[in-house]
Each structure stands twice: as C-alpha cells, then as structure tokens.
C-alpha positions as CSV (number, residue, x, y, z in Angstrom):
1,X,25.1,69.3,224.3
2,X,26.4,71.4,227.1
3,X,26.4,69.2,230.3
4,X,25.1,72.0,232.5
5,X,22.3,72.7,230.2
6,X,21.3,69.0,230.0
7,X,21.5,68.9,233.8
8,X,19.0,71.8,233.9
9,X,16.7,70.0,231.5
10,X,16.6,66.9,233.6
11,X,16.3,68.6,237.0
12,X,14.1,71.6,236.3
13,X,10.8,71.5,238.2
14,X,9.0,72.5,234.9
15,X,10.1,69.2,233.4
16,X,10.8,70.5,229.8
17,X,11.6,67.0,228.5
18,X,8.1,65.7,229.6
19,X,5.1,66.2,227.3
20,X,2.6,67.4,229.9
21,X,-0.2,67.5,227.3
22,X,-0.1,63.9,226.5
23,X,1.6,62.3,229.5
24,X,0.7,64.2,232.6
25,X,-2.5,63.0,234.2
26,X,-4.4,65.3,236.6
27,X,-7.8,65.8,238.1
28,X,-10.0,67.6,235.5
29,X,-11.8,69.7,238.1
30,X,-15.1,71.3,237.0
31,X,-14.4,70.6,233.3
32,X,-15.8,67.1,234.1
33,X,-19.2,68.6,235.0
34,X,-20.3,68.2,231.3
35,X,-20.0,64.5,231.8
36,X,-22.1,64.7,234.9
37,X,-24.7,66.9,233.2
38,X,-24.9,64.5,230.3
39,X,-25.3,61.5,232.7
40,X,-27.9,63.3,234.8
41,X,-30.0,64.3,231.8
42,X,-29.7,60.9,229.9
43,X,-30.4,58.8,233.1
44,X,-33.4,61.1,233.8
45,X,-32.3,62.1,237.3
46,X,-32.7,65.7,236.1
47,X,-34.3,67.4,233.2
48,X,-33.3,70.6,231.5
49,X,-35.8,72.5,233.6
50,X,-35.0,70.8,237.0
51,X,-34.2,73.5,239.6
52,X,-31.8,72.5,242.5
53,X,-31.5,74.8,245.4
54,X,-27.8,75.5,246.3
55,X,-27.7,75.2,250.1
56,X,-23.9,75.8,250.2
57,X,-22.9,72.6,252.2
58,X,-24.1,69.2,250.8
59,X,-25.0,67.3,253.9
60,X,-26.3,64.0,252.3
61,X,-22.8,62.4,252.5
62,X,-20.5,62.1,255.3
63,X,-17.7,64.5,254.2
64,X,-20.3,67.3,253.7
65,X,-18.6,69.0,250.7
66,X,-19.2,72.7,250.0
67,X,-20.0,74.7,247.0
68,X,-17.0,76.8,245.9
69,X,-18.9,80.0,246.5
70,X,-19.9,79.1,250.2
71,X,-19.9,80.6,252.8
72,X,-19.8,83.9,250.9
73,X,-23.2,83.0,249.5
74,X,-24.9,80.4,247.2
75,X,-26.0,80.1,243.6
76,X,-29.7,79.9,244.7
77,X,-32.1,77.7,242.7
78,X,-30.7,77.0,239.3
79,X,-31.1,74.5,236.3
80,X,-28.4,72.6,234.5
81,X,-27.4,75.2,232.0
82,X,-27.1,77.8,234.8
83,X,-25.1,75.3,236.9
84,X,-22.6,74.9,234.1
85,X,-22.5,78.7,233.7
86,X,-21.7,79.3,237.3
87,X,-19.9,75.9,237.8
88,X,-22.1,75.2,240.9
89,X,-20.6,72.4,242.9
90,X,-23.8,71.9,244.9
91,X,-25.8,71.2,241.8
92,X,-23.5,68.5,240.6
93,X,-23.1,67.0,244.1
94,X,-26.8,66.4,243.9
95,X,-26.6,64.9,240.4
96,X,-23.8,62.5,241.6
97,X,-25.9,61.6,244.6
98,X,-29.0,60.9,242.6
99,X,-27.1,58.9,240.0
100,X,-26.1,56.7,242.9
101,X,-29.7,56.1,243.9
102,X,-30.5,59.1,246.0
103,X,-32.1,57.8,249.3
104,X,-31.1,54.3,248.2
105,X,-27.6,55.5,247.7
106,X,-25.0,53.0,246.4
107,X,-21.5,54.2,245.6
108,X,-20.9,51.6,242.9
109,X,-24.1,52.5,241.0
110,X,-23.2,56.1,240.8
111,X,-19.7,55.4,239.6
112,X,-21.0,52.9,237.0
113,X,-23.3,55.5,235.5
114,X,-20.7,58.3,235.5
115,X,-18.1,55.9,233.9
116,X,-20.6,55.0,231.2
117,X,-20.7,58.5,230.0
118,X,-17.0,59.3,230.5
119,X,-16.4,56.3,228.3
120,X,-18.7,57.6,225.6
121,X,-16.6,60.8,225.6
122,X,-13.5,58.8,225.2
123,X,-12.2,59.5,228.7
124,X,-11.3,55.9,229.4
125,X,-8.9,55.4,226.4
126,X,-6.0,57.0,224.6
127,X,-6.7,59.5,221.9
128,X,-4.8,57.8,219.2
129,X,-2.1,60.6,218.8
130,X,1.1,59.2,217.3
131,X,3.5,60.1,220.2
132,X,3.7,58.7,223.8
133,X,0.5,59.2,225.6
134,X,-0.8,58.1,229.1
135,X,-4.2,56.4,229.3
136,X,-6.8,58.5,231.3
137,X,-8.5,56.9,234.2
138,X,-12.1,57.7,235.2
139,X,-13.0,57.8,238.9
140,X,-13.5,54.5,240.7
141,X,-15.2,55.8,243.9
142,X,-17.2,58.6,245.6
143,X,-19.6,59.6,242.8
144,X,-20.7,62.8,244.6
145,X,-17.1,64.0,244.5
146,X,-16.4,62.5,241.1
147,X,-19.3,64.5,239.7
148,X,-17.4,67.7,240.1
149,X,-14.2,66.2,238.7
150,X,-12.5,65.2,241.9
151,X,-12.3,61.7,243.6
152,X,-9.7,59.8,241.6
153,X,-10.6,61.1,238.1
154,X,-7.2,61.4,236.3
155,X,-7.0,62.7,232.7
156,X,-4.4,64.0,230.3
157,X,-5.0,67.5,228.7
158,X,-5.2,65.9,225.3
159,X,-8.0,63.6,226.4
160,X,-9.9,66.6,227.7
161,X,-9.4,68.3,224.4
162,X,-10.9,65.4,222.5
163,X,-13.8,65.3,225.0
164,X,-14.7,69.0,224.6
165,X,-14.5,68.6,220.8
166,X,-17.2,66.0,221.1
167,X,-19.3,68.4,223.0
168,X,-18.9,71.0,220.4
169,X,-19.9,68.7,217.5
170,X,-22.7,67.1,219.5
171,X,-21.4,63.6,220.1
172,X,-18.8,62.7,217.5
173,X,-15.7,61.4,219.2
174,X,-12.7,61.2,216.9
175,X,-9.3,59.6,217.2
176,X,-6.7,62.3,217.2
177,X,-3.8,62.6,214.9
178,X,-0.7,64.9,214.3
179,X,-0.5,63.8,210.7
180,X,-2.2,65.5,207.8
181,X,-0.3,63.7,205.0
182,X,3.0,62.1,204.1
183,X,4.8,63.0,200.9
184,X,7.9,61.8,199.0
185,X,10.9,64.0,198.4
186,X,9.3,65.4,195.2
187,X,6.2,66.5,197.1
188,X,3.9,63.7,195.8
189,X,1.3,62.6,198.4
190,X,2.1,59.0,199.6
191,X,-0.8,59.0,202.1
192,X,-3.5,61.4,203.0
193,X,-4.8,61.0,206.6
194,X,-8.5,61.3,207.1
195,X,-10.5,61.8,210.3
196,X,-11.2,58.5,212.1
197,X,-14.5,58.4,214.1
198,X,-14.1,56.4,217.3
199,X,-17.7,56.5,218.3
200,X,-20.8,58.7,218.1
201,X,-22.8,59.4,221.2
202,X,-26.3,58.6,220.0
203,X,-27.9,58.2,223.5
204,X,-28.0,61.9,224.1
205,X,-31.0,64.0,223.0
206,X,-30.9,67.4,221.2
207,X,-32.3,69.0,224.3
208,X,-29.3,67.8,226.4
209,X,-26.8,69.1,223.9
210,X,-28.7,72.4,223.7
211,X,-28.6,72.7,227.5
212,X,-24.9,71.8,227.8
213,X,-23.8,74.1,225.0
214,X,-26.0,76.9,226.3
215,X,-24.4,76.7,229.7
216,X,-21.0,76.8,228.2
217,X,-21.8,79.7,225.9
218,X,-23.3,81.7,228.8
219,X,-20.2,81.1,230.8
220,X,-18.0,82.7,228.3
221,X,-20.3,85.6,227.5
222,X,-21.0,86.6,231.1
223,X,-17.9,85.6,233.0
224,X,-15.1,88.2,233.3
225,X,-12.4,85.4,233.1
226,X,-12.9,85.3,229.3
227,X,-12.9,89.1,228.7
228,X,-9.5,89.1,227.0
229,X,-10.3,85.9,225.0
230,X,-13.5,86.9,223.2
231,X,-13.2,87.5,219.5
232,X,-15.5,89.9,217.7
233,X,-17.8,88.0,215.2
234,X,-17.1,84.6,216.8
235,X,-19.5,82.5,218.9
236,X,-17.4,81.1,221.8
237,X,-18.2,78.6,224.6
238,X,-16.1,77.0,227.3
239,X,-15.8,75.6,230.8
240,X,-13.5,76.6,233.6
241,X,-11.9,74.0,235.9
242,X,-9.7,74.2,238.9
243,X,-8.3,71.1,240.6
244,X,-6.2,70.8,243.8
245,X,-3.2,68.6,243.7
246,X,-1.5,69.3,247.1
247,X,-0.9,72.0,249.6
248,X,2.6,72.5,248.1
249,X,1.7,72.6,244.5
250,X,-0.4,75.3,242.7
251,X,-3.8,74.3,241.6
252,X,-4.4,73.0,238.1
253,X,-6.5,75.2,235.9
C-alpha cells in the first residue's frame, strides 16, 4: 500500500477505517422520542388522547429547556401522535417529568422507567451483528432531557436501526446478522441462517403502536424534509432526529 495513502486513511477526519455504523456512539436526538412515547403510554402518564400545551420553555426543572420551535412560536395543544409528527420537545419534557413522578419528582425514578423501555427495544445491548460493535448506553440521569434523546443517551446507528425495525413490526426485536447462508465451493448450502428473536414487547397495547406509527407516518407525509424520499405506491414512516455534539462539530442527524 502506498505510504502516503495509508497516512491519509489513518489521519483523515472522516476516519474511513472506522465503522461508524457499528462502532460510533452518539446521542440519538429526537429519534429517542418513540421510547418516551412508549413509556409514557405504557406507564399511564399519558393516553393517546392526552393534550399537552406547548408553552415554549419548560420551567418545571432548573435548566428550563426550550422547545426547538421557541421563541418563533409553539406547537400549541397536541397529543402524542402529533408530538411525534412535529417532534415537539415540550411534549416529551412533560412526559419525562411525569415519568419521574411529576410534582413528586425523582430523577432516578424517571431514568428507571425510560431505561426499562429502552431495554425492551434492545437499546442496552449489542445487536448481534458479526463484526466489531460498540455496546449502546441508555441515559443515566436527567429524565426530562433524556426523554428527547439528550442527557447521556449514547447509541450506535445499527442499534437505532434495530430499534426502529421493532417499531415497524410492533414489538419484535431481532438479533441482527450479516449472514444469509454459508456454502461450500460447489455451492451446496452448509448453513442457512434464520432470524433470531431477541424478545417481543408484549407490554405495549395496540393503541400505543397505532399512535406511534400514526405519528411517524404523518411526519413523512406532511414534512417537506421527506419530499425527495417518498415513493409512489409505498406507505412510509419515519422520525427525524438532530443531536448536538459540540460547538466545533456539526450536529448529528
């Protein structure tokens, strides 16, 4: 290998020798709000019809975090599906606060409940893929911030891919694999790899899955971000997420 080219590979800021999808851990940003929605609905701190008024600045905790749209405006009074559609921070600040006990707020209680559902989605373990992979780490503090994918939530891209697959199939969390089959030199199948179910999320009701999926479908069908990605004849759903790393590094999206 050319020494100058190898030097480029080892010093480039894009780190081409590093598998970002399986090894790099970053804050998930608003993609985590599906966990928060699931936790809020399953723990009965909200229902699918609960309306929360976005006041712009959430003043029930000391750092007084703001909704991303504030001060240009607010999202008004919205339910959980609409909160996912608009990615309303304020709605999920309230969910994180209420999971922590509301007026009897306890940081550890809120983190325990969020971690419970993050674990159900496989966000506390490796995916099983057969190459080097970093273990994701759910948040350990500040449930109000954790509920919007901040605090110290730290996940790989591949772990988020498995998580959203579980949302799509309504609760089946699979071990991931790069292998379809192995064959001998004559093409005979030596081993055929079958999907392996890690766990199934049975604690979540049909109404919860309906609300979460509706919010994700509405986000794709009504948000200009996805105009170039929509395919005629296909039903699509998704969730945006932007996370800050530092003032000198571009946001993750």
